[in-house]
PATOR-646403 format. One line per 8 residues: their letters; for each residue z, x, y negated of N, C-alpha, C. Coordinates in Angstrom, 1 decimal. Layout:
N
a = Z:X:Y:Z:X:Y:Z:X:Y | ...
END
This chain:
296
mgscswsg = 82.0:132.0:-108.0:83.4:132.6:-107.2:82.9:133.9:-106.5 | 81.7:134.2:-106.3:81.0:135.2:-105.6:79.6:135.2:-105.6 | 79.2:136.7:-105.6:77.5:136.5:-105.3:77.3:137.5:-104.2 | 76.3:137.7:-103.3:76.1:138.8:-102.7:74.7:139.0:-102.6 | 74.1:140.3:-102.4:72.6:141.2:-102.1:72.5:141.5:-101.1 | 71.9:141.1:-100.5:71.3:141.7:-98.9:70.5:143.1:-99.0 | 70.1:142.8:-99.9:69.0:144.6:-100.5:70.2:145.9:-100.3 | 71.0:145.6:-101.9:71.4:146.1:-102.0:72.9:146.4:-101.5
rkfgqtap = 73.1:145.6:-100.8:74.2:145.4:-100.1:75.6:145.6:-101.3 | 75.4:144.5:-102.3:75.8:144.9:-102.9:77.1:143.4:-103.1 | 78.3:143.4:-103.7:79.1:141.8:-103.2:80.1:141.7:-104.9 | 79.9:140.9:-104.9:80.6:140.3:-106.4:81.4:139.4:-106.1 | 82.5:139.2:-106.7:83.7:138.8:-106.3:84.7:138.4:-107.1 | 85.3:137.7:-107.5:86.4:137.3:-108.9:87.7:136.7:-107.8 | 88.9:137.6:-107.5:90.7:136.6:-107.2:90.5:135.6:-107.2 | 90.8:134.2:-106.6:91.5:134.4:-105.0:90.1:134.6:-104.1
yvvkrtdy = 89.0:134.9:-104.7:87.8:134.3:-103.5:87.6:135.8:-103.2 | 86.8:136.0:-101.6:86.2:136.9:-101.4:85.2:136.9:-100.5 | 83.7:137.6:-101.0:82.8:136.6:-100.6:82.7:137.9:-99.6 | 81.6:137.6:-98.6:80.9:138.5:-97.8:79.8:138.2:-97.6 | 78.9:139.0:-96.8:77.4:138.7:-96.1:77.5:140.1:-94.9 | 77.5:139.3:-93.5:77.1:140.1:-92.4:75.9:140.0:-92.3 | 74.9:139.4:-91.9:73.6:140.0:-92.1:73.1:139.1:-93.1 | 71.8:139.0:-93.2:70.6:138.3:-94.3:70.8:137.3:-93.9
sistlivt = 71.4:136.3:-93.0:71.4:135.2:-93.2:72.6:134.5:-92.9 | 73.9:135.3:-93.0:75.1:134.6:-93.0:76.1:135.2:-94.2 | 76.6:134.1:-94.6:77.5:134.6:-95.9:78.8:133.6:-95.9 | 80.0:134.7:-96.3:81.3:133.9:-95.7:82.1:133.9:-97.2 | 82.7:132.6:-97.5:83.5:132.9:-98.5:84.9:132.3:-98.1 | 86.2:133.2:-98.6:87.4:133.6:-98.2:88.2:133.2:-99.3 | 88.9:132.2:-99.2:90.1:131.5:-100.7:91.4:132.5:-100.2 | 92.1:133.1:-100.8:93.1:133.9:-100.6:94.5:133.3:-101.1
rdhrnsia = 94.6:132.4:-102.0:95.5:131.5:-102.4:95.5:130.6:-103.2 | 96.1:129.8:-103.6:96.1:128.5:-104.4:95.1:127.8:-104.2 | 95.1:127.3:-102.8:93.9:126.7:-102.4:93.4:124.7:-102.8 | 94.5:124.6:-103.3:94.3:123.3:-103.8:94.0:123.3:-105.3 | 94.0:124.2:-106.3:93.1:124.6:-108.1:91.9:125.5:-107.5 | 92.0:126.1:-106.3:90.6:127.0:-106.4:89.5:126.6:-105.7 | 89.6:125.5:-104.9:88.6:125.0:-103.5:88.3:123.6:-103.8 | 89.4:122.9:-104.1:89.0:121.3:-103.7:87.5:120.7:-104.6
gtvicegn = 87.1:120.3:-104.3:85.8:120.2:-105.2:84.5:120.1:-104.3 | 83.5:119.8:-105.3:82.3:120.5:-104.2:81.6:121.9:-104.3 | 81.5:122.2:-102.9:81.6:123.8:-103.4:79.7:123.8:-102.7 | 79.2:125.2:-103.5:78.0:125.2:-103.4:77.4:126.7:-103.2 | 76.5:126.9:-102.3:75.9:128.3:-101.9:74.1:127.9:-102.4 | 73.8:129.0:-103.1:72.5:129.0:-103.3:71.8:130.2:-103.7 | 70.5:130.5:-102.9:69.4:131.1:-103.3:69.2:131.4:-105.1 | 68.4:132.1:-105.6:67.8:132.9:-106.6:66.3:132.3:-106.5
qnnvsarc = 65.5:131.5:-105.5:64.7:131.5:-105.1:64.5:129.8:-105.2 | 63.7:129.2:-106.0:63.2:127.6:-105.9:64.7:126.8:-106.3 | 65.4:127.1:-106.3:66.5:126.9:-106.7:67.4:125.8:-105.3 | 67.3:126.0:-103.9:67.5:126.2:-102.8:69.0:125.8:-102.8 | 69.7:124.8:-102.2:71.1:125.7:-102.2:72.1:124.5:-100.7 | 72.9:124.5:-101.3:73.7:123.3:-100.4:74.6:123.0:-100.2 | 75.2:122.1:-100.3:76.5:121.7:-100.7:77.6:121.0:-99.7 | 78.6:121.2:-100.1:80.0:120.3:-99.2:81.2:119.6:-99.4
kvrvvyka = 81.7:119.2:-100.0:82.7:118.6:-100.5:83.6:118.6:-99.4 | 84.6:119.7:-99.9:85.8:120.0:-100.1:87.2:119.4:-100.7 | 88.3:119.2:-99.0:89.8:118.4:-99.5:90.7:119.4:-98.8 | 91.2:119.7:-99.7:92.3:121.0:-99.2:93.4:119.8:-98.9 | 93.9:120.0:-97.6:95.2:119.1:-97.2:96.1:119.7:-96.1 | 97.4:119.0:-96.6:98.1:119.1:-95.7:98.6:118.5:-94.4 | 98.1:118.8:-93.4:98.5:117.6:-92.3:99.5:116.7:-92.0 | 99.8:115.7:-91.6:101.1:115.3:-91.3:101.3:115.8:-89.9
drlsncma = 102.5:115.6:-89.9:102.9:116.5:-88.6:104.3:115.5:-87.8 | 105.0:114.8:-88.4:106.5:114.1:-88.3:106.4:112.7:-88.9 | 106.6:111.7:-87.4:107.1:111.0:-87.6:108.7:109.9:-88.1 | 109.2:109.3:-88.6:110.4:108.8:-88.6:110.2:107.2:-88.7 | 111.8:107.2:-88.2:112.1:104.9:-88.3:110.7:104.2:-87.6 | 110.7:104.8:-86.6:109.4:104.3:-86.0:109.9:103.0:-85.3 | 109.6:101.7:-85.8:109.9:100.5:-84.6:109.0:99.4:-84.1 | 108.7:98.7:-83.3:107.9:98.0:-82.9:109.0:97.0:-82.6
sinhtvid = 108.2:95.6:-83.3:109.1:94.3:-82.5:107.9:93.1:-83.0 | 108.3:91.7:-81.8:107.9:90.5:-81.6:108.1:89.6:-82.8 | 106.9:89.2:-83.2:106.7:88.3:-84.1:106.7:86.6:-83.6 | 107.9:86.0:-83.3:108.7:84.9:-82.1:108.5:83.5:-82.9 | 108.0:83.7:-84.2:108.3:82.3:-85.1:107.2:81.1:-84.9 | 106.1:81.1:-83.9:105.8:80.2:-83.3:106.3:79.8:-81.7 | 106.3:78.2:-81.3:106.7:78.1:-80.2:105.8:78.8:-78.7 | 104.7:78.9:-78.8:104.2:79.2:-77.7:104.4:80.8:-77.5
rkdwtvsa = 104.2:81.3:-76.3:104.1:82.8:-76.6:103.0:83.0:-76.7 | 102.2:82.4:-76.3:100.6:83.3:-76.1:100.5:83.6:-77.8 | 101.2:82.7:-78.8:100.9:83.1:-79.7:101.4:84.1:-81.3 | 102.3:85.5:-79.5:103.6:85.8:-80.5:102.4:86.8:-80.6 | 103.0:87.9:-81.5:102.4:88.9:-82.1:103.2:89.5:-81.8 | 102.8:91.4:-82.3:103.4:92.5:-82.8:103.0:93.4:-84.0 | 104.4:93.4:-84.3:104.5:94.3:-86.0:105.1:95.7:-85.8 | 104.4:96.5:-86.2:105.0:98.0:-85.6:104.8:99.1:-87.2
scdvekmf = 105.6:99.9:-87.6:105.8:100.6:-88.5:106.1:102.6:-88.3 | 105.6:103.3:-89.0:106.7:104.6:-89.1:106.3:105.1:-90.2 | 107.3:105.4:-90.5:107.8:106.4:-92.0:106.9:107.8:-91.3 | 105.5:108.7:-92.5:105.1:109.8:-92.5:106.3:110.6:-93.6 | 106.4:111.6:-92.8:107.3:112.1:-93.6:106.7:113.2:-94.7 | 105.6:113.7:-94.3:104.6:114.7:-95.4:103.5:114.9:-95.2 | 103.2:115.3:-96.3:101.4:115.3:-96.2:100.6:115.4:-97.5 | 99.7:115.9:-97.2:98.7:116.0:-98.7:97.6:115.9:-98.4
asdgnytc = 96.4:115.5:-99.6:95.0:115.3:-99.8:94.5:115.8:-100.4 | 93.8:116.7:-101.2:93.7:116.9:-102.5:93.1:115.6:-103.1 | 92.1:114.8:-102.5:91.3:113.5:-103.1:92.1:112.2:-102.8 | 93.5:112.0:-102.5:94.1:111.2:-102.8:94.0:110.1:-101.6 | 93.0:110.5:-100.1:92.8:109.7:-99.1:93.3:110.1:-98.4 | 94.4:108.9:-98.3:95.2:108.8:-96.8:95.0:107.6:-96.0 | 95.1:107.5:-94.5:94.5:106.2:-93.8:95.4:106.4:-92.9 | 95.6:105.5:-91.9:96.6:105.2:-90.8:95.5:104.6:-89.3
hwivrnen = 95.9:105.2:-88.4:95.5:104.5:-87.3:96.1:103.6:-86.0 | 96.7:102.8:-85.0:97.6:103.0:-84.5:96.5:102.7:-82.7 | 97.1:103.5:-82.0:96.5:104.0:-80.9:97.8:102.8:-79.7 | 97.3:101.8:-79.1:97.9:101.2:-78.2:97.7:101.5:-76.7 | 98.6:102.1:-75.8:98.1:102.8:-74.6:99.4:102.2:-73.3 | 98.9:101.4:-72.8:99.3:100.7:-71.5:100.0:101.7:-70.5 | 100.7:101.6:-69.5:101.4:102.0:-68.1:100.1:102.7:-67.0 | 98.6:101.8:-67.4:97.6:102.8:-67.1:96.7:103.8:-67.7
gietqekg = 97.5:103.9:-68.9:96.8:105.0:-69.6:95.2:104.0:-70.6 | 95.4:102.6:-70.6:94.3:102.1:-70.7:94.7:102.1:-72.9 | 93.8:102.2:-73.9:93.9:102.4:-74.6:93.2:101.5:-76.0 | 93.6:101.0:-76.8:93.2:100.4:-77.5:93.5:100.9:-79.2 | 92.6:100.6:-80.2:92.9:101.3:-81.5:92.6:100.6:-82.2 | 93.7:100.3:-83.3:93.4:99.2:-84.8:93.8:99.8:-85.7 | 93.0:99.5:-87.2:93.7:100.4:-88.2:94.3:99.6:-89.0 | 95.5:100.6:-89.7:96.8:100.4:-89.8:96.5:100.7:-91.6
slstesfv = 97.5:100.1:-92.3:98.3:100.0:-93.5:98.9:100.9:-93.8 | 98.5:101.8:-94.9:99.7:103.0:-95.0:99.7:102.9:-96.6 | 101.1:102.9:-97.3:101.5:102.9:-98.4:102.5:104.5:-98.5 | 101.8:105.0:-99.9:102.6:106.2:-100.3:102.9:106.3:-101.3 | 103.6:107.5:-102.0:104.3:107.9:-103.1:104.5:109.1:-102.7 | 104.3:109.8:-104.3:104.2:111.4:-103.9:105.5:111.9:-104.3 | 105.8:113.5:-104.0:107.1:114.0:-104.4:107.0:115.5:-104.2 | 107.7:116.2:-104.7:107.5:117.7:-105.0:108.7:118.3:-104.3
antaayar = 108.2:119.4:-103.3:108.9:120.5:-102.5:108.2:122.3:-102.5 | 109.4:122.7:-103.2:109.0:124.0:-103.6:107.8:124.1:-104.4 | 107.9:123.1:-105.9:107.0:123.4:-106.5:105.4:122.3:-106.7 | 105.6:122.2:-104.7:104.0:121.6:-105.0:104.1:120.5:-104.6 | 103.3:119.5:-104.9:102.4:118.3:-104.6:102.9:117.4:-103.4 | 103.3:116.6:-102.6:102.9:115.9:-101.4:102.6:114.5:-101.4 | 102.8:113.8:-100.3:102.8:112.5:-100.8:103.5:112.3:-98.9 | 104.4:111.1:-98.9:105.2:110.6:-98.1:104.3:109.2:-97.9
gtcsirnl = 105.2:108.1:-96.6:104.6:106.7:-97.0:104.8:106.7:-95.6 | 104.2:104.8:-95.3:104.7:104.0:-94.2:103.4:103.9:-93.6 | 103.5:104.3:-92.4:102.3:103.2:-91.4:102.9:101.9:-90.7 | 101.5:101.5:-91.4:102.3:99.8:-90.7:101.2:98.9:-90.7 | 101.3:97.9:-89.4:99.9:97.4:-88.9:100.9:96.0:-88.7 | 100.5:94.8:-89.1:101.1:93.2:-88.3:100.1:92.5:-87.2 | 100.4:92.0:-87.0:100.0:90.9:-86.2:99.0:91.4:-85.3 | 99.4:92.0:-84.3:98.6:92.6:-83.2:98.9:91.6:-82.2
pmptvtgt = 98.1:91.0:-81.3:97.9:90.5:-80.2:99.4:90.9:-79.1 | 100.4:90.4:-78.8:101.5:90.8:-78.1:100.9:90.6:-76.3 | 100.8:92.0:-75.8:100.7:92.4:-74.5:101.4:91.1:-73.4 | 100.4:90.4:-72.9:100.1:89.7:-71.6:101.1:90.2:-70.3 | 100.3:91.4:-70.1:101.0:91.8:-68.8:102.5:93.0:-69.3 | 103.1:92.4:-68.4:104.8:93.1:-68.3:104.7:94.3:-68.1 | 105.2:95.1:-68.9:105.5:97.2:-69.3:105.6:97.2:-69.6 | 105.4:98.9:-70.0:105.9:99.2:-71.1:104.6:100.1:-72.3
ynydvivn = 104.8:99.6:-73.1:103.3:99.8:-74.7:104.0:101.0:-75.6 | 103.0:101.9:-75.5:102.9:102.9:-76.5:102.4:102.9:-77.9 | 102.8:102.5:-78.9:102.5:102.4:-80.0:102.1:103.8:-80.5 | 101.5:105.0:-80.9:101.1:106.0:-81.6:100.3:105.9:-82.7 | 100.5:106.9:-83.4:99.6:106.7:-85.0:99.0:108.0:-85.3 | 97.8:107.5:-85.5:97.2:108.9:-85.7:96.8:109.0:-87.3 | 97.3:109.9:-88.0:97.0:110.0:-89.8:95.8:110.9:-90.4 | 95.6:110.7:-91.4:94.5:111.4:-92.1:95.2:111.6:-93.7
pgntrltg = 95.2:112.7:-93.5:94.5:114.3:-93.2:94.9:114.6:-91.8 | 94.5:115.3:-91.5:94.9:115.8:-90.2:94.1:115.4:-88.5 | 94.2:113.6:-88.6:93.6:113.0:-87.4:94.6:113.6:-86.5 | 96.1:114.1:-86.5:96.4:114.1:-85.3:97.1:113.2:-84.8 | 97.6:113.0:-83.6:98.3:111.7:-83.2:99.5:112.1:-82.9 | 100.3:111.2:-83.4:101.6:111.7:-83.4:102.3:110.5:-82.6 | 103.5:110.8:-81.7:104.3:109.8:-81.1:104.9:108.4:-82.0 | 104.6:106.8:-81.5:105.3:106.1:-82.4:106.3:105.7:-81.1
prleigyk = 107.1:104.0:-81.7:107.6:103.4:-81.2:107.0:103.1:-79.7 | 107.9:102.8:-78.7:107.3:102.0:-77.3:108.0:100.5:-77.4 | 107.3:99.5:-76.7:107.8:98.1:-76.3:107.8:98.2:-74.9 | 108.9:97.0:-74.5:108.5:96.8:-73.2:108.8:95.2:-73.1 | 107.6:95.1:-72.2:107.0:93.5:-72.5:107.4:93.2:-70.7 | 108.6:92.8:-70.8:109.3:91.5:-69.0:110.4:91.5:-69.1 | 111.2:91.8:-68.3:112.5:91.5:-68.3:113.2:92.9:-67.3 | 114.2:93.1:-67.8:115.2:93.9:-67.1:116.9:93.0:-67.7
isqcgsdg = 117.2:93.3:-66.2:118.7:93.3:-66.0:119.5:94.5:-66.3 | 120.5:94.4:-67.5:120.8:96.1:-68.1:121.7:96.5:-67.1 | 122.8:96.1:-66.7:123.5:96.7:-65.7:123.3:96.9:-64.8 | 121.6:96.6:-64.5:121.5:96.9:-63.0:121.1:98.6:-62.8 | 121.6:99.4:-61.8:120.9:100.5:-61.3:119.8:101.1:-61.3 | 119.9:102.8:-61.1:118.3:102.7:-61.1:118.1:102.6:-59.8 | 118.7:102.1:-58.7:118.8:101.9:-57.5:118.5:100.5:-57.1 | 118.5:99.5:-58.2:118.2:98.0:-58.3:119.8:97.1:-57.6
kvdldetg = 121.0:97.9:-58.0:122.1:97.7:-57.6:122.7:97.3:-58.4 | 124.2:96.3:-58.4:125.2:96.6:-59.2:126.3:95.9:-58.4 | 127.9:96.7:-59.1:128.8:96.3:-58.4:129.6:94.8:-59.2 | 130.0:94.3:-58.8:130.9:93.4:-60.3:132.4:93.2:-59.4 | 133.2:93.6:-60.3:135.2:93.3:-59.6:134.9:91.8:-60.0 | 136.0:91.6:-58.7:136.0:89.9:-58.2:137.3:89.8:-58.7 | 137.8:90.6:-59.8:139.5:90.1:-60.3:139.3:89.5:-61.5 | 138.0:89.4:-62.3:137.4:88.8:-63.6:136.4:88.5:-64.0
sayltctg = 135.8:88.0:-65.1:134.6:87.4:-65.2:133.2:88.5:-65.1 | 132.6:88.1:-64.8:131.4:88.9:-64.7:130.3:89.0:-65.6 | 129.6:90.0:-66.5:128.2:89.8:-67.6:127.5:90.6:-66.7 | 126.0:89.6:-66.7:124.6:90.3:-66.3:123.9:89.9:-67.6 | 123.4:90.8:-68.6:122.1:90.7:-69.8:120.9:90.9:-69.1 | 120.1:89.8:-69.6:118.6:89.8:-69.0:118.0:90.3:-70.3 | 117.6:91.1:-70.6:116.8:91.5:-71.7:115.1:92.0:-71.6 | 114.3:91.8:-72.7:113.1:92.4:-72.6:112.5:91.4:-73.3
ipddtvtw = 111.2:90.6:-73.1:110.4:89.8:-74.1:110.1:88.5:-73.4 | 110.9:87.9:-73.3:111.0:86.7:-71.9:110.1:85.3:-73.1 | 109.7:84.4:-71.3:109.3:83.2:-72.3:110.2:82.2:-72.8 | 109.7:81.3:-73.7:110.5:80.6:-74.1:112.0:79.7:-73.4 | 111.3:79.5:-71.6:112.1:79.5:-71.4:113.0:80.5:-70.2 | 114.1:80.8:-70.2:114.6:81.9:-69.1:115.6:81.6:-68.7 | 115.4:81.9:-66.8:115.9:81.0:-66.1:116.6:81.8:-65.1 | 118.1:81.6:-64.6:119.0:82.7:-63.8:119.4:81.8:-62.6
yftrddgt = 119.1:82.8:-61.5:119.1:82.1:-60.7:119.5:83.3:-59.1 | 120.0:82.7:-57.7:119.9:83.8:-57.6:120.1:83.3:-55.6 | 119.4:84.7:-54.8:119.7:84.1:-53.1:120.9:85.2:-53.0 | 121.3:84.0:-51.8:122.7:84.8:-51.4:122.2:85.1:-50.4 | 123.1:86.3:-50.0:122.7:87.5:-48.5:122.4:86.3:-47.0 | 122.9:84.8:-47.4:122.7:84.2:-46.6:121.3:83.5:-46.5 | 120.3:83.8:-47.6:119.4:83.3:-47.7:119.4:81.5:-48.6 | 120.2:81.7:-48.9:120.1:80.2:-49.7:120.2:80.3:-51.5
nvtmgscs = 119.6:79.3:-52.2:119.5:79.6:-53.4:119.9:78.8:-54.2 | 120.4:79.2:-55.3:121.3:78.6:-56.2:120.7:78.9:-57.5 | 120.3:77.6:-58.4:120.0:77.9:-60.2:121.5:77.7:-61.0 | 121.4:78.9:-61.5:123.2:78.8:-62.5:122.6:78.5:-63.8 | 121.1:78.5:-64.2:121.0:78.1:-65.3:120.2:78.4:-66.2 | 119.5:77.5:-67.3:118.2:78.0:-68.2:118.8:78.1:-69.4 | 117.5:78.4:-70.1:117.7:78.9:-71.9:116.6:78.7:-72.5 | 116.3:77.8:-73.5:114.7:77.4:-74.5:114.9:78.3:-75.7
wsnrtcvh = 114.5:79.3:-76.2:115.1:79.6:-77.5:114.8:78.5:-78.5 | 113.1:78.0:-77.8:112.4:77.0:-79.3:113.7:76.4:-79.3 | 114.7:75.5:-78.4:114.8:74.1:-79.1:116.2:75.0:-79.2 | 116.7:76.1:-78.7:117.9:76.3:-78.9:119.0:76.2:-78.4 | 118.6:75.6:-76.8:120.0:74.8:-75.7:119.6:75.8:-74.4 | 120.7:75.6:-73.8:120.8:76.0:-72.6:121.2:75.5:-72.0 | 121.3:75.1:-70.9:122.0:73.9:-69.4:122.6:75.1:-68.3 | 123.9:74.8:-68.0:124.4:75.5:-67.3:124.6:74.4:-66.0
ssppyevn = 124.6:75.6:-64.8:125.0:74.5:-63.3:126.7:74.4:-63.8 | 127.3:73.6:-62.7:128.5:73.6:-62.8:129.4:74.9:-62.7 | 130.8:74.6:-62.9:131.3:76.0:-62.7:131.1:77.2:-61.8 | 131.5:78.3:-62.0:131.6:79.5:-62.4:130.8:79.7:-63.5 | 129.2:79.0:-63.6:128.3:79.8:-64.4:128.3:79.3:-65.4 | 127.7:80.4:-66.6:127.6:80.1:-67.9:126.5:80.8:-68.6 | 125.3:80.1:-69.3:124.4:81.2:-69.7:123.7:80.7:-71.3 | 123.6:81.9:-71.8:123.8:82.1:-73.5:122.2:83.0:-73.6
mtdystst = 121.9:82.6:-74.6:120.5:83.4:-75.4:120.4:83.4:-76.6 | 121.0:84.7:-76.8:122.1:85.4:-78.1:120.1:85.4:-79.1 | 119.0:85.8:-79.1:118.1:85.8:-79.4:116.7:85.9:-78.5 | 115.8:85.8:-78.6:114.4:85.4:-78.3:114.0:86.2:-77.3 | 114.5:87.7:-77.0:114.8:88.6:-76.0:115.9:89.1:-75.6 | 117.0:88.2:-75.6:118.4:88.5:-74.4:118.8:87.0:-74.2 | 119.1:86.7:-72.8:119.7:86.1:-72.2:121.2:87.1:-71.5 | 122.2:86.0:-71.4:123.4:86.2:-70.5:124.3:85.7:-69.7
livtldhr = 124.0:86.2:-68.8:125.5:85.4:-67.7:126.4:85.4:-67.3 | 127.1:84.2:-67.2:128.6:84.8:-67.1:129.2:84.4:-66.2 | 129.9:84.9:-65.0:130.1:84.2:-63.7:132.1:84.8:-63.7 | 132.7:83.5:-64.1:134.0:83.3:-63.8:134.0:83.7:-62.3 | 134.8:85.1:-61.6:134.9:85.1:-60.6:137.3:84.8:-60.4 | 136.8:84.2:-59.8:138.8:84.1:-59.5:138.6:84.2:-57.9 | 140.0:85.5:-57.7:139.7:85.8:-56.1:140.9:84.6:-55.5 | 141.6:83.8:-56.3:142.7:82.9:-55.7:141.9:82.0:-55.0
kqnhrnti = 140.2:82.0:-54.7:139.5:81.0:-54.4:138.8:81.0:-53.4 | 139.1:80.4:-52.4:138.5:81.3:-50.8:137.3:81.6:-51.2 | 136.4:81.0:-51.5:134.5:81.4:-51.2:134.3:81.8:-52.8 | 134.9:82.3:-53.7:134.5:82.8:-55.1:133.8:84.1:-54.9 | 133.3:84.8:-53.6:133.0:85.6:-53.3:131.1:85.4:-53.1 | 130.8:83.8:-52.9:129.9:83.8:-52.6:129.0:83.2:-53.8 | 129.9:83.1:-55.0:129.0:82.5:-56.1:128.3:83.6:-56.8 | 128.1:84.5:-56.7:127.2:85.9:-57.3:126.4:86.3:-56.5
agtvicgg = 127.5:86.5:-55.1:127.0:87.9:-54.0:125.5:87.7:-53.6 | 124.3:88.4:-53.9:123.2:88.3:-53.0:122.3:88.7:-54.5 | 121.1:88.1:-54.4:120.0:88.9:-55.2:119.8:87.9:-56.6 | 120.3:88.8:-57.9:120.2:87.5:-58.9:118.8:88.0:-59.7 | 118.7:87.1:-60.0:116.9:87.0:-61.1:116.9:86.2:-62.6 | 116.6:86.3:-63.2:116.2:85.9:-64.6:114.6:86.3:-64.8 | 113.9:85.0:-65.1:112.9:84.8:-65.3:112.5:84.1:-66.2 | 111.3:84.1:-66.4:110.2:83.5:-66.9:109.7:82.1:-66.7
nqnsasar = 109.0:81.1:-67.8:108.3:80.5:-67.0:106.4:80.5:-67.0 | 105.9:82.0:-66.9:104.9:82.8:-67.2:104.6:83.4:-66.2 | 103.5:83.8:-65.5:102.9:84.9:-64.9:103.9:84.9:-63.7 | 104.7:84.3:-63.5:106.1:84.4:-62.7:107.0:86.1:-63.3 | 106.7:86.7:-64.1:107.5:87.6:-64.4:108.9:87.6:-64.2 | 110.0:88.5:-63.8:111.3:88.3:-63.6:111.7:89.4:-63.4 | 113.1:89.9:-63.4:113.7:90.8:-63.0:114.8:90.8:-62.2 | 115.0:91.8:-61.0:115.6:91.6:-60.0:117.1:92.9:-59.5
ckvrvvck = 118.2:92.1:-59.8:119.1:93.5:-59.1:119.9:92.1:-57.9 | 119.7:93.3:-57.0:121.5:93.2:-55.6:122.5:93.3:-56.3 | 123.1:92.3:-55.9:124.7:92.0:-56.7:125.4:92.4:-55.1 | 126.8:93.0:-55.7:127.7:93.0:-54.6:129.2:93.0:-55.5 | 129.6:92.1:-54.5:131.3:91.5:-55.2:132.5:92.5:-54.4 | 132.8:93.7:-55.4:134.2:94.2:-54.6:135.0:94.0:-55.2 | 136.3:94.4:-54.7:137.9:94.5:-55.4:138.2:95.8:-55.3 | 138.6:96.7:-56.7:138.0:97.9:-56.6:139.5:98.5:-56.3
llnvlqsp = 139.8:99.5:-55.9:141.1:100.6:-55.2:141.7:100.4:-56.5 | 143.1:100.4:-56.8:144.0:100.4:-57.8:144.7:101.5:-58.0 | 145.5:101.5:-56.7:146.5:102.1:-56.3:146.8:102.7:-55.0 | 146.6:104.3:-54.7:146.7:104.6:-53.0:148.4:104.9:-52.9 | 148.5:104.7:-51.7:150.2:104.9:-51.2:150.0:106.0:-50.3 | 151.1:106.7:-50.5:151.3:108.2:-49.6:152.5:107.7:-48.8 | 151.8:108.3:-47.7:153.5:108.3:-46.0:154.3:109.5:-46.7 | 155.7:108.8:-46.9:156.8:110.6:-46.8:155.9:111.1:-45.8
END
């Protein structure tokens, strides 16, 4: 690629290589173009005495900088929740390594910033863009232990080449009543059926109950995912479980009955049978104003 003589200040080089010697102890090599064919391999610098040399394995890379189609899900094929696991995957859109070596790792971070790292599996295929060859693929991981503490977990990906940390999917562990507002409250119209949906990662059994404004407690029903069964209290309550992470409460409000407002007004709770995990929402029964009459 080139050579330098310090005593004669003579530099020899051939494009696309540029070699320089800034003082007696430092020499610099610059590759100006076509990096993949002109530098990938073992680079050697050596002197003319005693065959002294230094060697370095050079890899030309295009750093992965974008993920797509990221997802994280719970494997719940066994009954016991403590044996449930997490699987995650992300597509890596574009990368290149001249030695064909591609790897990925997953970083799991909880809400407190505590992180763990696990090695993933990266399957790849080649493609051509602007006449240059690249690789793309899917980084995946299976059978990670499912977090046991309620909260939001981030699953980020580090892809080699580049070792750049890229944002992956998020996973909610716990319970959430979907209709509940950011203030922890929801209004239900008293003129028809009211639906509340509890989502998240529940225990095998999820139970709906509420505390009335007068302090009395009412159990409305519960569902067992492993048994595919739901038990309702007497009408007007109905509960169901459409999958392992979603349960719905239906309350039929009948404004013709004198006590219908007491069937749901209060604090509604959906929860499981481990760690007292639950979601709460303050429910208010309302009659919405339909028409405004104006005086002549």
